[in-house]
C-alpha positions in Angstrom: -6.9 77.5 128.4 -8.0 80.2 130.7 -9.5 79.4 134.1 -13.2 79.9 133.5 -13.7 82.6 136.0 -12.3 86.1 135.8 -13.6 89.0 137.9 -14.0 92.7 137.8 -15.6 93.1 141.2 -14.9 96.8 141.8 -16.0 100.4 142.0 -14.4 103.7 141.3 -13.1 105.8 144.2 -15.6 108.6 143.4 -18.5 106.1 143.8 -17.6 105.1 147.4 -20.7 106.8 148.7 -23.2 105.1 151.0 -26.5 104.1 149.4 -28.1 102.3 152.3 -26.7 103.8 155.5 -28.3 102.7 158.7 -29.7 99.4 157.5 -29.2 96.6 160.0 -28.2 93.0 159.1 -30.5 90.4 160.6 -29.0 87.0 161.0 -28.2 84.3 163.5 -24.6 83.6 162.7 -22.4 82.8 165.7 -19.4 84.8 166.7 -16.2 84.3 164.6 -12.7 84.7 165.8 -11.1 87.9 164.3 -8.5 87.4 161.6 -4.9 87.2 162.7 -1.8 88.2 160.7 -0.3 85.4 158.7 3.3 86.3 158.1 4.9 83.0 157.2 2.6 81.4 154.6 2.8 83.9 151.8 5.5 85.7 149.8 4.9 89.3 148.8 6.3 91.5 146.1 5.7 94.6 143.9 5.1 94.3 140.2 4.7 98.0 139.3 5.7 100.8 141.6 6.0 103.4 138.8 2.3 103.6 138.0 -0.3 105.0 140.5 -2.7 102.1 140.2 -6.3 102.8 140.9 -9.9 101.8 140.3 -10.0 98.1 139.3 -7.6 95.2 139.0 -8.4 92.1 137.1 -6.3 89.0 136.6 -6.3 85.8 134.7 -4.1 82.6 134.7 -3.3 80.1 132.0 -2.6 76.4 132.3 1.1 77.0 132.7 0.5 79.2 135.7 1.4 82.5 134.0 -0.5 85.5 135.2 -2.1 88.3 133.2 -3.2 91.5 134.9 -5.1 94.6 133.7 -5.2 97.9 135.7 -5.6 101.6 135.5 -2.6 104.0 135.8 -3.9 107.1 137.5 -0.8 109.1 136.7 -0.9 108.8 132.9 -4.7 107.8 132.7 -3.7 104.7 130.7 -4.9 101.1 130.6 -2.0 99.0 131.7 -1.2 95.3 131.2 1.3 93.1 133.2 2.3 89.5 132.7 5.0 87.1 133.8 4.3 84.7 130.8 7.8 85.4 129.4 9.5 84.4 132.6 9.8 88.0 133.8 7.2 90.5 134.9 6.7 93.1 132.2 4.3 96.0 132.1 3.0 97.7 129.0 0.5 100.4 127.9 -2.6 98.9 126.2 -4.4 102.2 125.5 -3.4 105.8 126.2 -5.7 108.1 124.2 -7.6 110.2 126.7 -8.7 108.7 130.0 -8.9 105.0 129.4 -8.7 101.8 131.4 -11.1 102.2 134.3 -13.2 99.2 135.1 -11.1 96.7 133.3 -11.6 92.9 133.1 -9.2 90.4 131.6 -9.3 86.9 130.2 -6.7 84.7 128.4 -7.5 82.3 125.6 -5.9 78.9 124.7 -3.3 80.6 122.6 -2.1 82.7 125.5 -3.6 85.9 124.1 -5.0 88.4 126.6 -8.5 89.9 126.1 -9.4 93.1 128.1 -12.6 95.0 128.3 -12.4 98.5 129.8 -14.3 101.8 130.1 -13.1 104.6 127.8 -14.0 107.7 130.0 -13.1 110.2 127.2 -15.5 108.6 124.8 -18.0 107.2 127.3 -17.9 103.7 125.7 -16.9 100.1 126.3 -13.8 99.0 124.6 -12.5 95.5 123.9 -8.7 94.9 123.4 -7.0 91.7 122.2 -3.3 91.1 122.4 -1.7 90.5 119.0 1.8 89.8 117.9 2.3 93.4 116.8 0.3 95.1 119.5 -3.2 95.5 120.7 -6.3 95.4 118.5 -9.1 97.6 120.0 -12.8 97.6 119.0 -15.8 99.3 120.5 -18.6 97.2 122.0 -21.9 98.6 120.7 -22.5 102.2 119.6 -24.4 103.6 122.6 -22.8 106.4 124.6 -22.0 106.2 128.3 -21.8 102.4 128.6 -19.1 100.1 129.9 -18.6 100.8 133.6 -18.6 97.8 136.0 -17.9 95.3 133.2 -16.9 91.7 133.6 -15.5 89.4 130.9 -15.2 85.7 130.3 -14.2 83.6 127.3 -15.9 80.4 126.4 -14.0 77.3 125.2 -14.2 78.5 121.6 -12.6 81.8 122.6 -15.8 83.9 122.2 -16.1 86.9 124.5 -19.0 87.3 126.9 -19.4 90.6 128.8 -21.8 92.2 131.2 -21.6 96.0 131.9 -23.6 99.0 132.9 -25.6 101.1 130.5 -25.5 104.4 132.4 -27.9 106.1 130.0 -30.8 103.7 130.5 -29.7 102.5 134.0 -29.6 98.8 133.1 -27.2 95.8 133.1 -26.3 94.7 129.6 -24.8 91.6 128.1 -22.7 91.3 124.9 -21.1 88.5 123.0 -19.2 88.2 119.7 -20.1 84.6 118.9 -21.2 85.5 115.3 -18.3 87.8 114.6 -20.2 91.0 115.6 -21.5 92.2 118.9 -24.9 90.8 120.0 -26.3 92.9 122.8 -29.2 92.2 125.2 -30.5 93.4 128.5 -29.8 91.4 131.7 -31.6 93.5 134.3 -33.4 96.8 134.3 -31.7 98.9 137.0 -28.4 100.6 137.8 -25.5 98.4 139.1 -22.5 99.2 141.3 -20.5 96.0 141.0 -20.5 92.9 138.7 -18.9 89.5 138.3 -19.4 87.0 135.6 -18.5 83.3 135.3 -19.1 80.4 132.9 -19.7 76.8 133.9 -18.0 73.8 132.3 -21.2 73.3 130.3 -21.0 76.8 129.0 -23.8 78.4 131.0 -23.3 82.0 132.1 -23.9 83.2 135.6 -23.7 86.8 136.8 -23.6 88.4 140.3 -24.2 92.1 140.8 -25.1 94.6 143.4 -27.7 97.0 142.1 -30.0 99.9 142.7 -32.4 97.6 144.4 -30.0 97.3 147.3 -29.7 93.5 146.8 -27.1 91.0 145.8 -28.5 89.6 142.6 -27.9 86.5 140.5 -28.7 86.2 136.8 -28.2 83.2 134.5 -28.7 82.7 130.8 -31.1 79.9 129.8 -31.9 79.4 126.1 -30.7 83.0 125.3 -32.9 84.4 128.0 -31.6 86.0 131.2 -33.4 84.9 134.4 -32.8 86.9 137.6 -32.9 86.2 141.4 -32.5 88.3 144.5 -30.3 86.7 147.1 -29.7 89.1 150.0 -29.4 92.7 151.1 -26.1 94.3 150.1 -24.1 97.4 151.0 -23.8 100.3 148.7 -20.5 101.6 150.2 -17.6 100.4 148.1 -19.6 97.3 147.2 -17.9 94.0 146.6 -19.2 90.8 145.0 -17.8 87.8 143.2 -19.1 84.6 141.7 -17.8 81.1 141.1 -19.0 77.5 140.9 -18.5 74.7 143.4 -19.1 71.5 141.5 -22.4 72.3 139.7 -23.6 74.9 142.3 -23.2 78.6 141.9 -21.7 80.5 144.9 -21.4 84.2 145.6 -19.2 86.1 148.1 -20.3 89.6 148.9 -20.3 92.5 151.4 -23.6 92.4 153.3 -25.9 95.2 154.1 -24.0 95.8 157.4 -20.7 95.3 155.5 -19.9 91.8 156.9 -18.4 89.3 154.6 -21.1 86.8 153.5 -21.2 83.7 151.3 -24.2 82.2 149.4 -24.7 78.9 147.7 -27.5 78.1 145.2 -29.2 74.8 145.7 -31.8 75.5 143.1 -33.9 78.2 141.4 -34.5 81.0 144.0 -33.1 78.6 146.7 -30.0 80.2 148.2 -28.3 79.4 151.5 -26.4 82.3 153.0 -23.9 82.4 155.9 -21.7 85.0 157.6 -18.0 84.5 157.0 -16.6 87.4 158.9 -18.7 89.4 161.3 -15.8 90.8 163.3 -15.7 93.9 161.2 -18.3 96.1 159.5 -16.0 97.5 156.8 -15.8 94.7 154.3 -15.3 95.7 150.6 -13.4 94.8 147.5 -14.4 91.1 147.6 -12.7 88.6 145.3 -13.3 84.8 145.3 -11.9 81.7 143.7 -12.8 78.0 144.0 -9.9 75.5 143.5 -10.0 72.0 142.1 -10.8 70.6 145.6 -13.8 72.8 145.8 -12.2 74.8 148.6 -13.3 78.4 148.6 -10.8 81.3 148.8 -11.9 84.9 149.4 -9.8 88.0 149.7 -11.4 91.2 151.0 -10.5 94.6 152.3 -11.5 95.3 155.9 -10.1 97.4 158.8 -7.6 98.8 156.4 -6.0 95.4 155.8 -6.0 92.7 153.1 -7.9 89.8 154.6 -8.2 86.2 153.5 -10.9 83.6 154.2 -10.5 79.9 153.4 -13.2 77.3 153.6 -11.9 73.7 153.6 -14.9 72.4 155.6 -14.9 75.4 157.9 -14.0 79.0 157.6 -10.5 80.1 158.6 -9.7 83.9 158.6 -6.3 85.6 158.4 -4.7 88.9 157.5 -2.4 88.8 154.5 -1.0 92.3 154.6 -1.6 95.4 156.7 -2.6 99.0 155.7 -3.4 97.9 152.1 -5.5 95.6 150.1 -8.0 97.6 148.0 -8.8 96.5 144.5 -7.7 92.9 145.3 -8.1 89.9 143.1 -7.5 86.2 143.9 -7.1 83.3 141.5 -5.9 79.7 141.9 -3.4 77.9 139.6 -3.6 74.3 138.5 -1.5 73.3 141.5 -4.3 74.7 143.8 -2.0 77.5 145.0 -3.4 81.0 145.2 -2.2 84.3 143.6 -3.4 87.7 144.9 -3.0 91.0 143.2 -3.8 94.2 145.2 -2.8 97.8 145.8 -0.2 98.8 148.4 0.3 102.5 149.2 3.9 103.6 148.8 4.6 107.3 149.4 1.8 109.1 147.5 0.9 106.4 145.0 -0.4 102.9 144.9 1.9 100.1 143.8 0.6 97.1 142.0 1.5 94.3 144.4 1.5 90.6 144.3 1.5 87.7 146.8 1.2 84.0 146.5 1.4 80.9 148.7 2.9 78.8 145.8 6.1 77.1 146.9 6.2 79.1 150.1 5.9 76.9 153.1 8.9 76.4 155.3 9.4 73.5 157.8 11.7 73.9 160.7 13.2 71.3 163.1 15.7 71.2 165.9 19.2 69.8 165.1 20.7 70.3 168.6 18.9 71.3 171.8 19.8 73.8 174.5 23.1 75.0 175.8 24.8 78.1 176.9 26.6 79.5 173.8 25.2 80.8 170.5 25.3 77.9 168.1 26.9 79.7 165.1 26.7 77.3 162.1 27.6 76.7 158.5 25.5 74.5 156.2 26.0 72.5 153.0 24.0 70.0 150.9 25.4 67.0 149.1 24.4 65.7 145.7 21.8 63.4 147.3 20.1 66.2 149.1 21.5 65.4 152.5 22.2 68.3 154.8 25.5 68.8 156.6 26.0 71.4 159.4 29.1 72.5 161.4 28.4 74.5 164.5 29.9 75.7 167.8 28.3 74.0 170.8 29.0 73.7 174.5 29.5 70.8 176.9 29.9 70.6 180.6 32.6 69.0 182.7 32.6 69.3 186.6 30.1 72.1 186.3 32.3 74.1 184.0 31.0 74.9 180.5 33.3 74.5 177.5 32.9 75.1 173.7 33.5 72.6 171.0 33.2 72.1 167.2 30.3 69.8 166.3 29.1 68.3 163.1 25.5 67.1 162.2 23.9 65.5 159.2 20.5 64.1 158.4 21.5 61.2 156.2 19.6 58.9 158.6 17.8 61.4 160.8 19.8 64.1 162.6 23.1 62.7 164.0 25.5 65.0 165.9 29.2 64.2 166.6 32.1 66.1 168.1 34.7 67.0 165.5 37.1 68.9 167.8 37.0 69.6 171.6 40.8 69.8 172.1 40.6 73.1 173.9 38.0 75.0 176.0 36.7 77.3 173.3 37.3 75.7 170.0 35.0 75.6 167.0 33.7 79.2 166.9 32.5 80.7 163.5 32.9 77.5 161.5 32.8 77.5 157.7 31.9 74.2 156.0 32.1 72.9 152.4 31.9 69.5 150.8 34.3 68.1 148.2 33.3 66.1 145.1 33.1 62.9 147.1 30.9 64.4 149.8 33.7 64.6 152.5 33.4 67.5 154.9 36.0 70.3 155.3 35.7 72.9 158.0 37.7 76.0 159.0 37.1 77.4 162.5 38.4 79.6 165.2 40.0 78.4 168.5 39.5 81.3 171.0 41.6 79.6 173.6 45.1 80.9 174.4 46.8 82.1 171.1 43.4 82.5 169.4 44.2 80.8 166.1 42.5 79.5 162.9 42.1 75.7 162.5 41.1 73.3 159.8 39.7 69.7 159.9 38.2 67.2 157.5 36.6 63.7 157.6 38.1 62.5 154.3 38.1 58.7 154.4 35.5 58.5 157.2 37.4 59.7 160.2 38.1 63.2 161.5 41.7 64.3 160.8 44.0 65.9 163.3 43.3 69.7 163.3 45.7 71.8 161.3 46.8 75.3 162.2 46.2 77.4 159.1 48.1 80.4 160.4 50.8 80.0 163.0 50.5 83.6 164.1 48.4 84.6 167.1 45.1 86.4 167.0 44.1 85.2 163.5 41.0 83.6 162.0 38.1 84.9 164.1 36.2 85.0 160.9 37.0 82.6 158.0 35.3 81.5 154.8 36.1 78.1 153.1 35.5 76.9 149.5 36.6 73.9 147.5 37.5 73.9 143.8 36.9 71.3 141.1 40.2 69.5 142.0 39.1 69.2 145.7 41.7 71.8 146.8 40.7 73.8 149.8 40.7 77.7 149.8 40.3 79.8 152.9 40.0 83.6 153.4 40.2 84.9 156.9 40.5 87.9 159.1 43.8 88.5 160.9 42.1 90.5 163.6 45.2 91.5 165.5 46.7 93.3 162.5 43.3 94.1 160.9 44.5 92.5 157.7 42.8 90.1 155.2 44.5 86.8 154.6 44.2 83.8 152.2 45.6 80.3 152.2 45.1 77.1 150.1 46.5 73.6 149.9 46.3 73.5 146.1 50.1 73.3 146.0 50.2 70.5 148.5 50.9 72.6 151.6 49.3 75.5 153.4 50.9 78.8 152.7 49.2 82.0 154.1 49.1 84.9 151.6 48.3 88.6 152.5 45.4 90.0 150.5 44.8 93.4 152.2 47.4 94.8 154.6 45.7 98.2 155.0 45.2 97.6 158.7 41.6 98.6 158.3 39.9 95.2 157.7 37.3 94.2 160.3 34.4 91.9 160.7 33.3 89.0 158.6 34.6 87.8 155.2 33.1 85.8 152.4 35.1 83.7 149.9 33.8 82.3 146.6 35.5 80.6 143.6 34.7 81.6 140.0 34.3 78.9 137.3 38.1 78.9 136.7 38.7 78.3 140.4 40.1 81.8 141.0 39.3 83.0 144.6 37.3 86.2 145.2 36.6 87.7 148.6 34.0 90.3 149.8 34.8 91.9 153.2 34.5 95.0 155.3 37.2 97.7 155.8 36.8 100.8 157.9 36.1 102.8 154.7 33.4 100.5 153.3 32.7 97.2 151.4 35.7 95.9 149.6 36.2 93.2 146.9 39.4 91.3 146.2 40.1 89.1 143.2 43.3 87.0 142.8 45.2 87.9 139.6 48.1 85.5 139.3 50.2 86.0 142.4 48.7 89.5 143.2 45.3 90.6 144.4 43.1 93.3 142.8 41.1 95.2 145.4 38.1 97.4 144.6 36.1 99.5 147.1 32.5 98.7 146.1 30.6 100.9 148.7 32.7 103.6 150.3 30.7 103.9 153.5 32.0 103.8 157.1 28.5 102.6 158.4 28.9 99.1 157.2 29.3 95.9 159.3 27.5 92.7 160.3 26.9 89.9 157.8 28.4 89.8 154.3 27.9 87.1 151.6 29.4 86.5 148.2 28.2 84.2 145.4 29.7 83.8 141.9 27.6 82.1 139.2 28.7 80.0 136.2 29.1 83.1 134.0 31.6 84.6 136.4 29.1 87.2 137.8 29.3 88.2 141.4 26.5 88.9 143.8 27.0 90.3 147.3 24.7 91.1 150.2 25.9 93.3 153.1 24.6 95.5 156.0 24.4 99.1 156.8 24.5 98.9 160.6 23.7 102.6 161.2 20.7 102.9 158.9 19.7 99.2 159.4 19.5 98.4 155.7 20.1 95.1 153.9 22.1 96.1 150.8 22.8 94.2 147.6 25.3 94.7 144.9 26.2 92.8 141.7 28.1 93.2 138.5 25.7 91.3 136.2 25.5 94.3 133.8 29.3 94.6 133.6 29.5 97.3 136.3 28.8 97.2 140.0 25.3 98.4 140.9 24.0 98.6 144.5 20.5 98.7 145.8 18.6 98.4 149.1 16.7 95.1 149.5 15.0 95.7 152.8 14.7 98.7 155.0 11.8 98.1 157.4 13.1 97.7 160.9 16.6 96.3 161.5 17.1 94.4 158.2 20.1 92.4 157.3 22.1 92.0 160.5 23.2 88.8 158.8 22.5 87.7 155.3 23.4 84.9 152.8 22.9 85.1 149.0 22.7 82.3 146.4 21.7 82.2 142.8 19.8 79.3 141.2 20.2 77.7 137.8 17.7 80.1 136.3 19.7 83.1 137.5 17.2 84.1 140.2 18.7 85.4 143.4 17.8 84.0 146.9 18.6 85.8 150.1 18.1 84.7 153.7 18.5 87.5 156.2 17.8 88.5 159.8 15.4 91.2 160.7 16.0 92.5 164.2 18.9 92.3 166.6 19.6 89.5 169.1 16.2 87.7 168.7 14.8 89.0 165.4 12.9 87.2 162.6 14.4 85.0 159.9 13.4 86.4 156.5 13.7 85.2 153.0 13.7 87.0 149.7 13.9 85.7 146.2 13.8 87.4 142.8 10.9 85.5 141.1 10.0 86.4 137.6 12.1 89.4 137.9 10.6 91.0 141.0 11.6 90.6 144.7 9.3 88.4 146.7 9.6 88.5 150.6 8.6 86.1 153.3 9.1 85.7 157.0 10.3 82.2 157.8 10.5 82.3 161.6 8.8 85.4 163.1 10.8 86.3 166.1 13.3 83.6 167.1 16.5 84.0 165.1 19.9 84.9 166.3 22.3 87.2 164.4 24.2 84.4 162.6 22.6 82.3 159.8 23.8 80.0 157.0 22.1 79.1 153.8 22.7 76.9 150.8 20.7 76.0 147.7 20.4 72.4 146.5 20.4 71.1 142.9 16.6 71.3 142.8 16.6 75.0 143.7 15.4 74.5 147.3 16.9 76.7 150.1 18.3 75.2 153.3 19.0 77.4 156.3 20.6 76.8 159.7 20.1 79.3 162.5 20.2 79.8 166.2 17.1 80.2 168.5 18.3 82.6 171.2 15.5 81.7 173.5 15.8 77.9 173.6 19.5 77.9 172.7 18.6 75.4 170.0 20.3 75.0 166.6 17.5 74.9 164.1 17.3 73.9 160.5 14.6 74.9 158.0 13.9 74.3 154.3 11.1 75.2 151.9 8.7 72.5 150.9 6.5 72.8 147.8 4.4 70.8 145.5 6.3 68.2 143.5 7.5 68.8 140.0 5.6 67.1 137.2 5.9 63.4 136.6 8.3 62.7 133.7 8.4 60.4 130.6 4.7 59.6 130.3 4.1 56.9 127.7 1.0 55.2 126.5 0.9 51.7 125.0 -2.0 50.6 122.9 -3.9 47.4 123.4 -7.1 45.9 122.2 -9.8 48.0 123.9 -7.6 49.6 126.5 -4.5 51.7 127.0 -1.6 51.2 129.4 0.0 54.3 130.9 3.4 54.5 132.5 5.6 57.4 133.8 8.5 58.2 136.0 8.6 59.9 139.4 9.1 63.7 139.5 12.7 65.0 139.5 11.8 67.1 142.6 9.4 65.7 145.2 9.3 69.2 146.8 10.7 68.0 150.1 7.8 65.8 151.1 6.7 62.3 150.2 4.5 61.8 147.2 1.2 60.3 148.3 -0.5 59.5 145.0 -0.6 60.1 141.2 -3.7 61.4 139.5 -4.5 60.5 135.9 -6.4 62.9 133.6 -7.9 62.3 130.2 -9.3 64.4 127.4 -11.0 63.7 124.1 -9.1 66.6 122.5 -5.6 67.8 122.6 -5.1 70.6 125.1 -8.1 69.6 127.2 -10.3 70.2 129.1 -9.1 67.3 131.2 -11.2 65.2 133.5 -9.9 63.2 136.4 -9.8 59.6 135.3 -8.5 57.9 138.5 -5.5 57.8 140.9 -2.9 55.3 142.0 -0.8 55.0 145.2 2.6 56.6 145.2 4.4 53.3 144.8 2.8 52.8 141.4 3.7 54.5 138.2 1.3 52.7 135.8 -2.4 52.9 135.1 -4.7 50.9 132.7 -7.6 52.7 131.1 -10.1 50.0 130.3 -13.2 49.7 128.2 -12.2 51.9 125.3 -13.2 51.9 121.6 -10.5 50.9 119.2 -9.5 53.7 116.9 -10.5 56.5 119.2 -7.7 58.7 120.3 -7.5 60.0 123.9 -5.1 62.5 125.5 -3.5 61.9 128.9 -1.6 63.9 131.5 -0.5 62.9 135.0 0.0 64.8 138.3 1.9 63.9 141.4 0.3 64.7 144.8 1.9 65.3 148.2 0.8 66.9 151.4 1.7 70.3 149.8 -0.7 69.8 146.9 -0.6 68.7 143.3 2.2 69.0 140.8 1.9 70.7 137.4 0.7 68.4 134.7 3.1 66.1 132.9 3.5 66.5 129.2 0.4 65.5 127.2 0.6 62.1 125.5 -2.0 60.7 123.1 -3.1 57.1 122.9 -5.3 55.1 120.6 -6.5 51.6 121.6 -6.1 49.0 118.8 -4.4 45.7 117.8 -1.4 45.3 115.6 -2.0 46.0 111.9 -1.9 43.2 109.3 0.9 42.6 106.8 0.9 44.6 103.6 0.6 42.8 100.2 3.8 44.1 98.4 4.8 44.1 94.8 8.3 44.9 93.5 9.5 46.0 90.1 12.9 47.0 88.8 14.0 50.3 87.4 17.3 51.7 86.2 19.4 51.6 89.4 16.3 51.4 91.6 13.5 49.1 92.9 9.9 50.4 93.2 7.8 48.8 96.0 4.0 49.1 95.9 1.5 47.7 98.4 -2.1 47.8 99.5 -3.1 49.2 102.9 -3.5 46.2 105.3 -6.0 45.8 108.1 -5.1 48.8 110.3 -6.0 47.0 113.6 -8.6 49.5 114.5 -6.4 52.7 114.3 -4.8 54.7 111.5 -1.5 53.4 110.1 1.2 55.7 111.4 4.0 54.6 109.1 5.4 51.7 107.0 8.9 50.3 107.6 10.9 49.0 104.7 13.5 46.2 105.2 16.1 45.0 102.7 18.3 41.9 102.9 22.0 42.8 103.1 25.0 40.8 101.8 25.0 38.5 104.9 21.4 37.6 104.4 20.0 39.7 107.2 17.0 42.1 106.6 17.8 45.6 107.8 15.5 48.6 108.1 16.4 51.0 105.3 13.6 53.5 105.4 10.1 54.5 106.8 7.3 56.3 105.0 4.2 58.0 106.4 1.1 56.0 106.9 -0.7 57.7 104.0 2.0 56.5 101.5 1.8 53.0 99.8 4.9 53.0 97.7 8.6 53.4 98.1 11.5 53.8 95.6 14.9 52.4 96.7 17.6 54.1 94.7 21.3 53.9 94.2 21.2 50.2 93.4 23.4 48.1 91.1 21.7 46.9 87.9 21.5 43.2 87.3 21.6 42.4 91.1 18.5 40.9 92.7 17.3 42.6 95.9 14.9 41.2 98.5 12.5 43.2 100.6 9.6 43.0 103.1 7.4 45.8 104.5 5.6 46.2 107.9 2.8 48.5 109.0 3.0 50.5 112.3 0.0 51.7 114.3 -0.3 52.9 117.9 -0.2 49.3 119.1 3.2 48.8 117.5 4.7 47.2 114.4 2.7 44.5 112.7 4.0 41.3 110.9 6.2 41.6 107.9 4.8 41.1 104.4 5.9 38.1 102.3 9.4 38.8 101.0 9.5 40.1 97.4 12.4 40.7 95.1 13.3 42.5 91.9 16.3 43.3 89.8 17.3 46.8 88.7 17.6 47.0 84.8 18.5 50.0 82.7 16.5 48.6 79.8 13.4 48.7 81.9 13.5 52.4 82.3 14.4 52.7 78.5 11.4 50.7 77.5 9.2 52.8 79.8 10.6 56.0 78.1 10.0 54.5 74.6 6.4 53.6 75.6 5.8 57.1 76.9 7.1 58.6 73.7 4.9 56.4 71.6 1.9 57.2 73.7 2.6 61.0 73.4 3.1 60.7 69.6 -0.2 58.7 69.4 -2.1 61.4 71.2 -0.6 64.1 69.0 -1.5 62.1 65.9 -5.1 61.7 67.0 -5.3 65.3 67.9 -4.0 66.3 64.5 -6.4 64.0 62.7 -9.4 65.4 64.5 -8.2 69.0 63.8 -7.8 68.3 60.1 -11.1 66.5 59.9 -12.9 69.4 61.6 -11.6 71.6 58.8 -12.6 69.1 56.1 -8.9 68.6 55.2 -9.3 64.8 55.6 
């Protein structure tokens, strides 16, 4: 079902003309702190960069969190539609004949069909489009010319459309609905309007907000098919913005005031409005959009000072900037998890890209693993099957005022615990690479920069750290290494032999370490990244003087491919191979400061630039989740830059800053089984090793069941598979009288309970239930819907049995149903050992059963039970019968005699009618 508030608060570019210049706002609001840039709470991406989006954006959301967007493409003059309902963002043309699609408003019905109203500039009319399986069905609303600008659409629970719009001929605000199958049109107000917004209450009452020729923010509501209007406050005529929603049972409106401040009004009764200033730090507010979530928190996005701004009221107003130098035509909406989704325009080159941002699953928490020191704490991270984090890192220690380096290891199994794995020489443990085997034991390759400068390996198999092993006996080897473990727990290591500038590989799969030369070109330099494919074959991504190279083992040889022939490459490189043997690599252009990405998912290698603003990608790590979506952590800046994160969500790249300005040039990332990213990195200011992970709302509770009792229902469920990284605090139980909702909050229980009893119900009445989990991050999605009907067990059927040729026919009367409909009947037959076994079930509307394939002359015994939502009732008295071929013969003879008798009577009557007898 659609969220019952969709907006089209907008104005065309050509109408951005002042109507009330010089008017002063009179109010007593106190000073408000100016908005500050919020860089870490939201992820941002671009849906459509091809179209030049203009004029109006409208969005809707369904109960599954899928978004539906309508917008105008100024390049082709088309109405466009975008959605991620299929798992990927797709865009399509809705209408393209003439200039069509300005002033659009969108809604989505219970079946997931999009409905769009829009202005047809070429024909000066209001059009209504509905998404169908084979395309879009378009009809004209009314037959008057020059109508349809500033329209706003909502659907009621029956799926009927309700629209307000401007009649530009008669300068009045109109209303149309299609409740009776045709358009019914009435007048709302009798003057010109410049912005509109429409919403519908849970009770089905329509409320409209609009800025009009009277210079006011106006409210209209429909009462007994009559529109009643109210004036609320003075409003601006320059790029006006207005939106409307409902808090509990009270209507609220956000708008740009006469002096272009952001204001908010709440209706306490007829013509009784309370107004307050939300943002008086600027006098440029426009393009206002508002949404009220399930906690009655108010969320407003608005364009001011050339930025996309955000205001949140959770008891008091909090202001922030979401994005800079953009934000016109914005629209905000909340999902069922009370997370927000914002669509807006972002100028790119000479056009406006349709952009998207959200705070859903986007909050990162960071903590210190190891404090202070002198050296950079270069680290490597892994996560075990229980979700515990393991980190190897280079740290320092002091003896007699002399600082030394050592290999350290930390895990958070019982809070962060740090131990020393190797301090056998003054500078051991640099550039570690860590992996876990199938039993969770730790394996680390690392560099000892002391003396001969060699590559080492250590593990804690069995619980104690092993004696370090030299993986390459030659000097000046192993400054950079990458370690992976196969399904047989064999260890594979690729490494740089920096003295000779060669790429090496070694494994203990054969029972001993035997270094193998991969690339002896003498041009290998910098970091390397090793990954194993599903067959356990090693692949390595690495840098050479002539570009990015890729090596794959082929038997005893190595195939080498130059993926990006570019001598400007260096810095971090990361390789990931998925379960379909597809490779993903991130790497860095250190001259142009570009984070680059290449994969062979389409069968050939294709490269692209992921980030290019500033110094992007000094180091990067890529991983791919179970859904095939890429996740990249990368460093923006050099020395003390920001830690950034990018993921391809629903097919588009979404970007977020994790730590704004305190990240060194070496990071490590891993994804756990729940799809959560874990990153270790160095804080160059405090010299701390830090760890961060994303926390989110929990996943939905699982395995909801409802047991029927006399006058009440007992619900039970299981905990979510993913708690989102924070503790669950409670469960909320929702109930509806109809399948699919709407759902009302019934009650809640503490997190340690997974049961709930719904008392005082009427037997035989079916209710529908869903459950949400709640944490500090918000509410989970709904569980699956499960019906329940209070009742007692049904009575026993009264069964009769009769024999047929090779079969037994059972007949029974419907027993007392216990207060609810019989769901089915179970038929039991005694076997040769004297035990009754279930042989069949029939639907509850059936009262007979034929048991076939039986032996004639043998007596068979049966009983039948009835099943209703409370369970299986008692069995009937046992009955028996014996199959007999003669019985069916007698039946056939009887039928033949009856047919002949009918024929004879018919013949007699026919002949008598003709006086023949």
